[in-house]
C-alpha positions in Angstrom: 10.7 -0.3 -6.6 8.3 -1.1 -3.7 9.8 1.6 -1.6 9.3 4.1 -4.4 5.7 3.1 -4.9 5.1 3.4 -1.1 6.7 6.8 -1.2 4.5 7.9 -4.0 1.4 6.7 -2.1 2.4 8.6 1.0 3.1 11.7 -1.1 -0.3 11.3 -2.6 -1.9 11.1 0.8 0.0 14.2 2.0 -1.0 16.0 -1.1 -4.7 15.1 -0.6 -4.6 16.4 2.9 -2.8 19.5 2.0 -5.1 20.3 -0.9 -8.4 19.4 0.7 -7.8 19.4 4.5 -10.3 17.3 6.4 -12.4 16.9 3.3 -9.7 14.8 1.8 -9.5 12.5 4.8 -11.7 9.8 3.4 -9.7 9.6 0.2 -6.4 9.6 2.2 -7.5 6.8 4.5 -8.8 4.8 1.5 -5.4 5.2 -0.2 -3.5 4.1 2.9 -5.8 1.1 3.4 -5.4 0.0 -0.3 -1.6 0.2 0.0 -1.7 -1.8 3.2 -3.8 -4.5 1.6 -1.5 -4.6 -1.4 1.5 -5.1 0.9 -0.3 -7.9 2.8 -1.3 -9.6 -0.4 2.3 -9.4 -1.8 3.7 -10.9 1.4 1.1 -13.7 1.5 1.8 -14.6 -2.2 5.6 -14.6 -1.6 5.2 -16.8 1.5 2.9 -19.2 -0.5 5.3 -19.3 -3.4 8.2 -20.1 -1.1 6.2 -22.9 0.5 5.5 -24.4 -2.9 9.1 -24.2 -4.0 10.4 -25.7 -0.8 7.9 -28.6 -0.9 9.0 -29.8 -4.3 
């Protein structure tokens, strides 16, 4: 599911750049940054959850 969501995000970025050219660059970078932050947060939460489970 994560891979599909990432693929949709990348497709969206490509579509923005295709439709708007350099004018879509800000929105494209914003989308990529948001997706990167979501991935980092998910990784941090999974790590923290694992730490809590193993400490019990």
